[in-house]
C-alpha positions as CSV (number, residue, x, y, z in Angstrom):
1,M,101.8,167.9,245.5
2,D,99.8,164.9,246.8
3,F,100.5,161.7,244.9
4,A,98.4,159.4,247.1
5,F,95.3,157.7,245.9
6,D,92.1,158.6,247.7
7,A,90.5,156.2,250.1
8,H,88.0,154.8,247.7
9,T,90.6,154.1,245.1
10,E,92.9,152.4,247.7
11,E,90.0,150.2,248.9
12,L,89.2,149.2,245.3
13,R,92.9,148.6,244.6
14,A,93.2,146.2,247.5
15,R,90.1,144.2,246.5
16,L,91.2,144.0,242.9
17,L,94.7,142.9,243.8
18,A,93.3,140.2,246.0
19,F,90.9,139.2,243.1
20,M,93.9,139.0,240.8
21,D,96.0,136.9,243.2
22,E,93.2,134.5,244.3
23,F,91.3,134.1,241.0
24,V,92.8,135.6,237.8
25,H,96.4,134.5,237.9
26,P,95.6,130.9,238.9
27,A,93.0,130.8,236.0
28,E,95.5,131.7,233.3
29,Q,96.8,128.2,232.7
30,V,93.3,126.7,233.3
31,A,91.9,128.9,230.6
32,H,94.6,127.8,228.1
33,E,93.8,124.2,228.9
34,Q,90.1,124.6,228.6
35,R,90.3,126.5,225.4
36,A,92.1,123.6,223.8
37,R,89.1,121.4,224.4
38,L,86.4,123.8,223.2
39,A,84.4,123.1,220.0
40,S,85.0,126.7,218.8
41,P,88.2,128.6,219.7
42,W,86.2,131.8,220.0
43,E,84.0,130.6,222.9
44,N,84.8,131.7,226.4
45,P,86.5,128.9,228.5
46,P,84.2,128.1,231.4
47,V,86.7,129.6,233.9
48,V,86.2,133.0,232.2
49,E,82.5,132.9,233.0
50,E,83.4,132.0,236.6
51,L,85.7,134.9,236.8
52,K,83.0,137.3,235.6
53,A,80.5,136.0,238.1
54,E,83.0,136.4,240.9
55,A,84.0,139.9,239.8
56,R,80.4,141.0,239.7
57,R,79.8,139.5,243.1
58,Q,82.7,141.5,244.5
59,G,81.6,144.7,242.9
60,L,84.6,144.8,240.6
61,W,82.4,145.4,237.5
62,N,82.2,148.2,234.9
63,L,84.9,150.1,236.6
64,F,85.7,152.1,233.5
65,L,82.5,154.1,233.2
66,P,82.6,157.4,235.0
67,D,78.8,157.7,234.7
68,A,77.5,156.4,238.0
69,E,74.1,155.6,236.4
70,H,75.8,152.9,234.3
71,G,79.2,152.2,235.8
72,A,81.3,152.5,238.9
73,G,81.2,156.3,238.8
74,L,85.0,156.6,239.0
75,T,87.0,159.5,237.6
76,N,89.9,158.7,235.1
77,L,92.3,159.3,237.9
78,Q,90.6,156.8,240.2
79,Y,90.3,154.2,237.4
80,A,94.0,154.5,236.2
81,P,95.6,152.3,238.9
82,L,92.8,149.7,238.6
83,A,93.2,149.4,234.9
84,E,97.0,149.0,235.5
85,I,96.3,146.1,237.7
86,T,94.1,144.4,235.1
87,G,96.8,145.0,232.5
88,R,99.0,142.4,234.3
89,S,96.7,139.7,232.9
90,P,95.3,141.4,229.8
91,Q,93.7,138.3,228.3
92,L,91.6,137.6,231.4
93,A,91.3,140.5,233.9
94,P,89.6,143.1,231.6
95,T,87.0,140.6,230.4
96,A,86.4,139.3,233.9
97,T,85.6,142.8,235.1
98,N,83.6,143.8,232.0
99,C,86.3,146.4,231.2
100,A,87.6,145.0,227.9
101,A,87.9,146.8,224.6
102,P,86.1,147.2,222.2
103,D,83.0,146.9,224.5
104,T,84.2,149.7,226.8
105,G,84.4,152.2,224.0
106,N,81.1,151.1,222.5
107,M,79.4,151.4,225.9
108,E,80.8,154.9,226.3
109,V,79.4,155.8,222.9
110,L,76.0,154.4,223.7
111,A,75.9,156.0,227.2
112,Q,76.9,159.4,225.8
113,F,75.2,159.5,222.3
114,G,72.6,156.7,222.2
115,D,69.0,157.3,222.6
116,E,66.8,155.6,225.1
117,R,65.8,152.8,222.8
118,Q,69.4,152.1,221.8
119,K,70.5,152.1,225.4
120,K,67.8,149.6,226.4
121,Q,68.4,147.3,223.5
122,W,72.2,147.3,223.4
123,L,73.8,149.2,226.3
124,Q,72.0,147.4,229.1
125,P,73.0,143.9,227.9
126,L,76.6,145.1,227.4
127,L,76.7,146.5,230.9
128,A,75.4,143.2,232.2
129,G,78.0,141.2,230.3
130,E,75.3,139.3,228.5
131,I,76.6,140.2,224.9
132,R,79.7,141.5,223.3
133,S,80.1,144.1,220.5
134,A,82.5,145.3,217.8
135,F,83.5,148.7,216.4
136,A,83.9,148.7,212.6
137,M,85.9,151.6,211.2
138,T,89.2,150.3,209.7
139,E,89.2,149.3,206.1
140,P,91.8,147.3,204.1
141,E,91.7,149.4,200.9
142,V,92.5,152.8,202.4
143,A,94.9,154.4,204.9
144,S,92.5,154.3,207.9
145,S,94.9,156.3,210.0
146,D,93.0,159.2,208.3
147,A,89.4,158.4,209.2
148,T,88.2,160.8,206.5
149,N,89.4,158.1,203.9
150,I,86.9,155.5,204.8
151,T,84.8,154.4,201.8
152,T,82.0,152.3,203.4
153,H,78.6,153.8,202.2
154,I,75.7,154.4,204.5
155,E,72.8,155.4,202.1
156,R,69.3,156.2,203.2
157,D,66.5,154.4,201.4
158,G,63.2,155.5,202.9
159,D,63.1,154.4,206.6
160,E,66.3,152.4,206.3
161,Y,70.0,152.8,205.8
162,V,71.8,150.5,203.4
163,I,75.4,149.8,204.4
164,T,78.0,148.6,201.8
165,G,81.7,148.2,202.5
166,R,84.5,146.1,203.7
167,K,86.1,146.4,207.2
168,W,89.0,144.6,208.8
169,Y,90.7,144.1,212.1
170,I,87.3,144.5,213.7
171,S,88.0,143.5,217.3
172,G,85.5,141.2,219.0
173,A,83.7,140.2,215.8
174,M,84.6,136.5,216.0
175,H,83.2,136.1,219.5
176,P,79.9,134.1,219.4
177,D,78.4,136.6,221.8
178,C,79.1,139.5,219.5
179,A,75.6,140.8,218.9
180,V,76.1,144.2,217.3
181,F,78.5,146.4,215.4
182,I,78.9,150.1,215.6
183,V,79.7,150.9,211.9
184,M,81.3,154.1,210.7
185,G,80.7,155.0,207.1
186,K,79.9,157.9,204.9
187,T,76.3,159.3,204.7
188,D,77.4,162.3,202.7
189,P,80.5,161.3,200.7
190,D,80.4,164.5,198.7
191,G,80.0,166.9,201.6
192,A,82.2,170.0,201.7
193,D,83.3,169.4,205.2
194,I,85.3,166.2,205.2
195,R,84.7,165.7,208.9
196,R,80.9,165.9,208.5
197,Q,80.6,163.2,205.9
198,Q,80.7,160.3,208.3
199,S,78.0,158.8,210.5
200,M,77.7,155.8,212.9
201,V,75.0,153.2,212.9
202,L,74.2,150.1,214.9
203,V,74.1,147.0,212.8
204,P,73.0,143.7,214.5
205,R,75.4,140.9,213.6
206,D,72.6,138.7,212.3
207,T,71.5,141.4,209.8
208,P,71.2,139.9,206.2
209,G,74.2,141.1,204.2
210,V,76.6,141.1,207.1
211,T,79.4,138.4,206.6
212,V,82.2,137.8,209.1
213,E,84.6,136.5,206.5
214,R,87.8,135.5,208.4
215,A,89.8,136.0,211.5
216,M,92.9,138.2,211.2
217,Q,96.0,137.2,213.0
218,V,98.3,139.5,215.0
219,F,101.9,138.2,214.8
220,G,100.4,134.7,214.5
221,Y,98.0,135.1,217.4
222,E,94.3,135.2,217.0
223,D,93.4,136.9,220.3
224,H,90.7,134.5,221.3
225,Y,90.0,136.1,224.6
226,H,88.9,139.4,223.1
227,G,86.9,137.8,220.3
228,G,89.5,138.0,217.7
229,H,90.0,140.6,214.9
230,A,87.9,139.9,211.8
231,E,87.4,141.0,208.3
232,V,83.7,141.8,207.8
233,V,81.8,142.6,204.6
234,F,78.6,144.6,204.6
235,D,76.8,143.9,201.3
236,H,73.7,146.1,201.1
237,A,72.9,145.4,204.7
238,R,69.8,147.2,205.8
239,V,69.0,148.6,209.2
240,P,66.3,151.0,210.4
241,V,67.1,154.7,210.3
242,A,66.4,154.6,214.1
243,N,69.8,152.8,214.4
244,L,71.7,156.0,213.7
245,I,73.8,157.1,216.6
246,G,73.4,160.8,217.2
247,E,73.0,162.7,214.0
248,E,74.0,162.3,210.4
249,G,77.5,163.7,209.9
250,G,78.3,163.3,213.6
251,G,80.4,160.1,213.2
252,F,83.8,161.8,213.1
253,A,83.1,163.8,216.3
254,I,81.8,160.6,218.0
255,A,84.9,158.7,217.0
256,Q,87.1,161.4,218.6
257,A,85.1,161.4,221.8
258,R,85.4,157.5,221.8
259,L,89.1,157.4,221.2
260,G,90.3,159.7,224.0
261,P,89.2,157.4,226.8
262,G,90.2,154.4,224.7
263,R,93.7,155.6,224.3
264,I,94.3,156.3,228.0
265,H,92.7,153.0,229.0
266,H,95.2,151.2,226.7
267,C,98.1,153.1,228.3
268,M,96.9,152.3,231.8
269,R,96.8,148.6,231.0
270,L,100.2,148.8,229.2
271,I,101.8,149.9,232.4
272,G,100.5,146.8,234.1
273,M,101.9,144.7,231.3
274,A,105.3,146.3,231.9
275,E,105.1,145.6,235.6
276,R,104.4,142.0,234.8
277,A,107.4,141.9,232.4
278,I,109.7,143.4,235.2
279,E,108.4,140.8,237.6
280,L,109.1,138.0,235.1
281,M,112.6,139.4,234.4
282,C,113.5,139.6,238.1
283,R,112.3,136.0,238.8
284,R,114.2,134.7,235.8
285,A,117.4,136.7,236.7
286,V,117.6,135.3,240.2
287,S,116.8,131.7,239.1
288,R,119.2,131.2,236.2
289,T,123.0,130.9,236.0
290,A,125.2,131.7,233.0
291,F,129.0,131.9,232.7
292,G,129.5,131.1,236.3
293,K,127.1,133.5,238.0
294,A,123.4,134.3,238.3
295,L,121.9,136.4,235.5
296,A,121.0,138.9,238.2
297,Q,124.7,139.5,238.7
298,Q,125.3,140.3,235.0
299,G,125.7,144.0,234.5
300,V,123.6,144.1,231.3
301,V,120.7,142.4,233.0
302,Q,120.9,144.9,235.9
303,N,120.8,147.7,233.4
304,W,117.7,146.3,231.7
305,I,115.8,146.0,235.0
306,A,116.9,149.5,236.2
307,D,116.0,151.2,232.9
308,A,112.6,149.4,232.9
309,R,111.8,150.6,236.4
310,V,112.7,154.2,235.5
311,Q,110.6,154.1,232.3
312,V,107.6,152.7,234.1
313,E,107.7,155.3,236.8
314,Q,107.9,158.1,234.2
315,L,105.1,156.7,232.2
316,R,102.8,156.2,235.2
317,L,103.2,159.8,236.2
318,L,102.4,161.0,232.7
319,V,99.4,158.8,232.5
320,L,98.1,159.9,235.9
321,K,98.6,163.6,234.9
322,T,96.7,163.0,231.7
323,A,93.9,161.3,233.7
324,W,93.7,164.2,236.1
325,L,93.6,166.7,233.2
326,M,90.8,164.7,231.5
327,D,88.8,164.9,234.8
328,T,89.4,168.6,235.4
329,V,89.6,170.3,231.9
330,G,88.2,167.6,229.6
331,N,89.6,165.7,226.7
332,R,90.2,168.8,224.7
333,G,92.3,170.3,227.5
334,A,94.2,167.1,227.8
335,H,94.8,166.8,224.0
336,T,98.6,167.1,224.1
337,E,99.0,164.7,227.1
338,I,96.7,162.1,225.5
339,Q,98.8,162.1,222.4
340,A,102.0,162.1,224.4
341,I,101.0,159.0,226.4
342,K,99.8,157.3,223.2
343,I,103.3,157.8,221.6
344,A,105.4,157.1,224.6
345,T,103.7,154.2,226.4
346,P,103.5,151.4,223.8
347,R,107.1,152.2,222.6
348,A,108.5,151.9,226.0
349,V,106.6,148.9,227.0
350,V,107.5,147.1,223.7
351,A,111.2,147.8,224.6
352,I,110.8,146.4,228.1
353,L,109.0,143.3,226.8
354,D,111.7,142.8,224.2
355,R,114.4,142.8,226.9
356,A,112.3,140.4,229.0
357,I,112.1,138.0,226.0
358,Q,115.8,138.2,225.5
359,L,116.3,137.3,229.1
360,Y,114.1,134.2,228.7
361,G,115.8,133.1,225.5
362,A,113.8,130.6,223.5
363,G,111.3,130.4,226.3
364,G,110.5,134.1,225.8
365,V,109.1,133.5,222.3
366,S,107.3,130.3,223.3
367,Q,103.7,129.7,224.5
368,D,105.0,128.6,228.0
369,F,105.4,132.2,229.1
370,P,103.1,135.2,228.5
371,L,105.9,137.5,227.1
372,A,105.4,136.8,223.4
373,E,101.7,137.3,223.6
374,L,102.2,140.5,225.6
375,Y,104.6,141.7,223.1
376,A,102.2,141.1,220.2
377,G,99.5,143.1,222.1
378,A,101.8,146.0,223.0
379,R,103.3,146.3,219.5
380,T,99.8,146.4,218.0
381,L,99.0,149.4,220.2
382,M,101.5,151.4,218.3
383,L,99.0,151.1,215.5
384,A,95.6,151.0,217.2
385,D,93.6,154.1,217.9
386,G,95.9,156.0,215.5
387,P,99.4,155.1,214.7
388,D,102.3,156.9,216.4
389,E,103.1,159.0,213.4
390,V,99.6,160.6,213.3
391,H,100.0,161.6,216.9
392,Q,103.5,162.9,216.4
393,R,102.3,165.0,213.5
394,S,99.5,166.5,215.4
395,L,101.6,167.1,218.5
396,A,104.4,168.7,216.6
397,R,101.9,171.1,214.9
398,R,100.5,172.1,218.2
399,E,104.0,172.9,219.5
400,L,105.1,174.7,216.3
401,K,101.9,176.8,216.4
402,K,103.2,178.6,219.5
403,Y,106.0,180.1,217.3
404,L,104.1,181.1,214.2
């Protein structure tokens, strides 16, 4: 078995690592300071725009899209180590390289299912980093872990669709550059097939009847860099029928196609977050003394670091296997592995970050170090793109089916 990355991947890794060291990591503190002086907390600090321009100049742009017409043309296996690197600075690096959710998933949907007009109007500006977008599926009044529960109505009225419903934790919606929502709702709420009741439509943010009501916090954070997580009301918002993505009743299938790559991208970046945590743990352990010896000499600290290294190596191999399967046999063929990484990776990274926070003491939960914010992001991923329990249920059923 050959575990080496190909030459193109290695070349991109070297360039991306240099970009991170020279531009991204030094910009982290600058971005925090600039944000404090902005008129709106949702605007990009000037340094973020500088990073985007530099990444594009270096060709480190749209790395996530396997379609060479629109993106870098990389396979999942080639992209995995690059996404891991950006995960070391999840607030800046994905945005700097135009590889940040939810725009990535929305671009994938438009590239795969959008018509030519939709691609020209929305995909091209997203690919250029000129606008941002949001994906509106989750609702506060139903268990959205089961997407068939959603209650937002998309009713046809002549040449228009009328959208009525309430969504929340809609990532990116607070960003001033967010220009469009992909909204999932029911066009056929009484249809016999519960997975053919849903459709997706493009809703420009400035559409009358669309109200971004408030920003939702995540463990007290508002995730300014990714445009926040908003509660959004659609009150008889009207859009042309031409804004339908794909066909009526195709929304559930499109969502499944969108979530597969989204899940593995999150896991790739999570491994980078874990690597950042291990680095911070080691730096802290060799620089602090307690009870007469360096923390690095304390047995419990050594155990934490050793266990973290073992977990990261295991997870990386599973993610790479999953990426390889997605490339070779497709998302359906990689179904078990996609679910496995979605269950295992956030859990393990949360545990690693928790130990890192413990090692830093009060500093670990403060704004002076990135650990608390990384923890909030990693813990949220045990819910995003389907909670752990949904994946466990599906995975167990698949295993049990072999014996029935």
